[in-house]
N, C-alpha and C positions, 0 to 999 in steps of 0.2 A: 539799425538795418536788420537785427534780428527780428524785430516786431514786424517790419515789412514783409520779410520772408514768411513769417507765419500767417500774416493777414491775408497773403496772396496764395497760400498753399503751396509753396515752393519747398524745395528741399536742398540741403547742403549736398554738394558733390562728393562722392566717395574720394577720398585721398589716396593716392599711390605712392607708396614709400619711395623715396629716393634721398641719397646721401648728398651732403652739401661739403664745399670745400672753398677756401679763401686763397685765391692765386696772387703772387707778389710780382710776377714778370718773370722770374726764374725758376721759382719752386713753390710749392703750396706752403703758405704760413701755417695753416690750420686746417685738418682734415676730420671730418665727422666719422665716426665708426657706428656699427650697428648695436653698439652697447653704451647705454645712458651712463653707467659708472665710468667706463673708461673715457667717455668724452669729458666728464667732469674732472678726471684725473688729469687728462692733457691739458685743459684749460688751467687747473692749479698749478700744474709742472711748468707751464709756459709763463703763466701771467700771476701767479699767485692768487690772492683772494680779490683781484680787480674785478672778476666777473660777478662776484657776489656783491661788491658795492655798487656795480652798475645797476644789478638787479634791484638793490633796494633802493637806489635813486629813482629808477624808472617806476617802481611801485608805488613810491611816496606820490609822485607827480600824478600816476594815473588814479589813485585812491582820492585825491583832490578834484581832479577833472571828472570823476564819476558823479560829484555832487550835482552837476548840471542836469542830469537826468531827474533828480528828486525836485530840483527847482522848477523845471520845466513841466513837471507833474502837476505842481501847484500853480500853474500859470503865470510865473515870473519871467520876464524878458528884459533885454538891455539893448540900450540904443547905440552902443559903440563896442568895440572889441575890447578896449581897455577895462571897460566897467564889467564886461563878462569875466574876462580874466582874473580881475580884483576879486570879484564875488567868490571865485573858486580857490584862489590861492593868495589873495591879497597881494602886497608888493613883490613876493617872490615870483609869483606867475608874470607879472609886468616886466619885472627884471630880467627874467629868462628870455624874453623877446629881443632884449639888448644886449646880452651876453652869449658867448659861444658855447656849443657843446663841449668843445675841449676845456674850456676855461672852467665851466661847471663842474665836469668830471674830475678834473685836477684836484678841485677844491674839497671833494669827497673821498680823496684817496685813491682815485683810479690812475694807474700809472700810463705814461705816454706811450709807452710800447703798446699796451693793450688798445689805446685810443687809436694810433696809427695802423695797427694789424687788423683790429677786429671792428672797432666802431665806425672807422671810416669807410670799411667796406659795406657796413649795413646802409650807411647814408648815401653812398654812391649807387646802391641798388634802389634805394626807395626814392630818393630826390635827385640823384646824379649830382650832389654837392659833397662838400668836404665837412670836417669837423669844425671849420670855421662859421658854420651856420648857426643860428640862433638855437639855444638850449631847448626852448619849449618846442619848436618844431621836431628837434632831434629825439627828444623823449618820446613823442608821438611815433616817430618811426621806429626807434629801438623797441617800443612796446610792440609794435606789429611784427616783430622779428623773434619773439619769444614764444612762436609755435601756436600762435592763437588765431591765425588768418584761416579763412575759409572762403569758399566760392560756391556759387549757385549751379546746380544741375541744369543743364541747358544753356548756361550762360549768365553772367551778372546783369546783362542787359535786360533780362526778363524782369527784374525789379522795376526797372524805370519805366518799360513799356506796360507793365501791370498796373503800376500806381497811376499812370496817365489815364489807363483806361478805366481805372476805378472811379477817378474823379468825374468822368464824364465832361470833361472840359472841351471847350470848342477851340480846337487848335487851328490857328492860322499859319499857314506855311509862307512866311515871309521874313524879310530882315528889316529890323526896326532901325530907323534912321535918326529920329530925333523925339524928345519928350518936351512938350511945351506947358508951362504952367498957366492955367487959367484959373477965375474962381467964379463961384456962383453961391449967391446968399451967404457970404462969409467963408465958404468952405473951398479947399483947394479941388481943382479939377484938373486933371492931366490928359493933353492930347498926345497920343501916341502915333507917330506917322511911320508907315512902313511901306516897302515894294517888294514886289515879286514880279513873275513873269507877266500876270495880267495888267500891271502897272503900279501907279502910286494911290495910297488910300491913308485914311486915318480914323480912329475912334476916340472917345473920350471914355476916361476912367475915373472912378474915385479913389482907387489904390493901385499902385504901379510898383512891381517888384522886379528888379533887374538881377537876373541870374545867370550873369555872363562876367567874366573877369574885365574890369576897366584897367587896362594897362597899356604902356607906351607903345609896345610892339603887337598889339592885337588888333584885328580889324574892328573889333567892338569899340576902339578908341574914336572911331568915326562916328559913334553916337554922339549927338549934340544935345545940350540942353539950353533951353531958351524960356525967358520970362522970369527967371529965378533971381532974387536980390536977398543974399549976395549970391553971385554965380556960383553954380556947382562946378567944381574942378577936383574931381577924385581920380583923374587919369594920371597915376603915378607909378613908378616902378617898373621893372621888367620881368618876364617869365625865363624859366629854364627850358631850352628847347631839348626834347628828347626824340630819339630815333628808335624804333623797335623794327628788327629785320626777323622775319621768320624764313628759316633756311631749311629747306629739305635736302639733307645730303649726310655725308659721312664725316664725322669728327676727326680732325687730326689731332689725335691723342698724343703723338710725339712732341707737339709744341707744349704740352702740358707735362711732358717728362715721363709718358708712357709709350715706349716704341710698338708694344703690342697692344693693339686696340681692345683686344678680349679682356686685358687686364684692367682697363679703366673703370674705376669703381663709382663716379660721381654723376649726378643727374642736375645739380646746381653748382654754378661755380660764380663766387663773387671775386672782385679784384680789390686791390688797393689802389693808391694813387698811380701805380705802374702795374701793367700797361695802361696807357691813358686812351687808346682808341676804342675800348669797350668797358661797360660797366658791369655787367652781367652775362651769363651765358646758362640757358635752362633748356633741358629735355622736356617739352610741355606735352601735355596730355589733352585729349579732346575735351569738350565741354560736357559730352555724355560718356560715362564711363561703365561699361558693362562689367558683368560679374568676372567675366574671362579674360578682361583686358589686362595685359602686361606691357611693361616698358619694353622697347627695343633693346636688343642687347648692343653693348658699345661697338661692336664691329659691323652692326647693321645701319642702313640709312634709317633717319629718324628726323623728326622736325624740332629744330633747335629755335629758340628765341634769343637773340642777341640785343641787349640794350646798349646804346652808345650815345655820346653827345652829338655826333655828326654822322651823316650818311657813311657807310662803308665803302672804302675803294675795293676794287677787285683783288688787289694784293692783299688786303686785309683779311677778306673773305678767304682767300688761299692760305693765309696763315692759320685760320681756324679751322678750315675744312679741307681734307684731302681732294674731295670732289663734291658737287652738289647739282641737285636737278632744277632747283628753282629758289627765288628769293623774291619775298613780298615785304615791301616796306612801307611804315607808316611813320609820319614825321608830325609832331605837334608839341605845343607849348604846355608842358605838363604841370608843372609847379612854379609858385613864385621863385624869383631869383633872390633869396633872402638876403638882406642888406642893401638892396637896391632902393627901398623906400624908407624916407626918413621916419614917418609916423605910421602908427596903425589906423587903419580906416574905420568909418562908422557905418553901422548897418541903416541908419536913419539919415537919408540925405535931405529930405524935406517932410512935411507934415506927414504924407501918406505916400512917400518915394522912398524905397527901401533897396539896399544893395546887399543881397545875399552872400556874395563871394568875399564879403569883407573878412570873414574869419580865416580865409586861406592865407592870409598874411600873418597869421601867427601859427597854423599849422595846416597841412593839405592832406586830406584822405577822404574816402567817401563817407566814412562814418561822421568826420568832422563836418561835412557839407550837410549831413542830415541834421545834425545838431543846430547848424546856422539856419537851415530852412525852417526848423520848429521854432527857433528864437524869432525869425522874422514873422511868421505867421502869428505868434503870440503878441508880438510888439505892434502889428498892424491891428490886431482885434482889439487889445487894450488901449490903443491909441483911439480907435474908432468910437469905442465906448466909453472913453474918458475914464478907464479904470486906471489912473495914475499911479496907485499904490502898488500897482504891479509892475511898475517900470524902473529899472535902476535902483532898486532897494539895496541897502548895505545890511551886513549882519544877517544874511538870509538864512544860515544854519539855525540860528535862534528862532528866528519867525517860522521857518519850516516846523521846528520842533514843538512850538507852541500851539501851531495849527493842528496838529496831530493830536 
């Protein structure tokens, strides 16, 4: 993603400082201060060296995951998620998709209390799920919570629209309904049928990439595959519904233990398993931040983002806000519901039919999807030109070193 931002001439949005805290339903479990050393002391006082063990575990996972950039720079690709993970961390990474975050952290000496109070809150904020989710996805989430997140000035959507414009692609605004296999001169040819307000139509393609989730509770599961032997049946698993409510109003600081709103110090609130009706609460900033911009004072009306597993009832909004002017809500299936799918999917569904979103079932983030997209591009290229030595190779670290 950093490369895309540079390629498009975009800039990182200026960050506005704001303190965070973890709320447990009756009181704050952990509060961030303006002093780094004091934050470390509080972590040590409450949880011993669990936070250091967590950091070491995450760094070890990320160090191995970073190998993918070197592999892709040399043109290597993988036909399945399991093959990709094995090339990065061997059986350790594959096993991490089958064991929970809690189980893995307990094995490296992280305490159950730290998992319940801190780790679970981070996972609820990013995935809306608990520490029972798979360790690999959890490690990716926890890596993003270590202060390395950034956003694009003007909105992250500028990356997508900019890349699409840069490709000069011919975009057909329609809904794909089916992919049918044909063959010509011994090569696969795919007929893609679609519909829009004009009517139904279809076109033939040598290479097809499916870049939408195929899962049981998505409209894309209506996409059918015909003419394939054996048949393609990759519609498995469910996704985690997420609701984001943008509320313009006055925060009810009394609910969080601050009767005087002027004394409320936090801009970001994470939650443990209780209260269950919301996951996070953030005082958000605009996509363009001027040099004179400042956060609203806690007693002033501000725009807050509430992330919840279900749409908020009026009584729940009244719990979080003394009063509000407006509420805008968006609901979508944001991430896989980890544990709902028995096996990891493959990128290659057929000779030149690929499934980009397969990697989501190992971990889900914008950066992970960018990695998946490059893998599919390399896989399609290598298959088309029959460069099979670049696909599903083992011991790549040794191969890459010898190539250098």
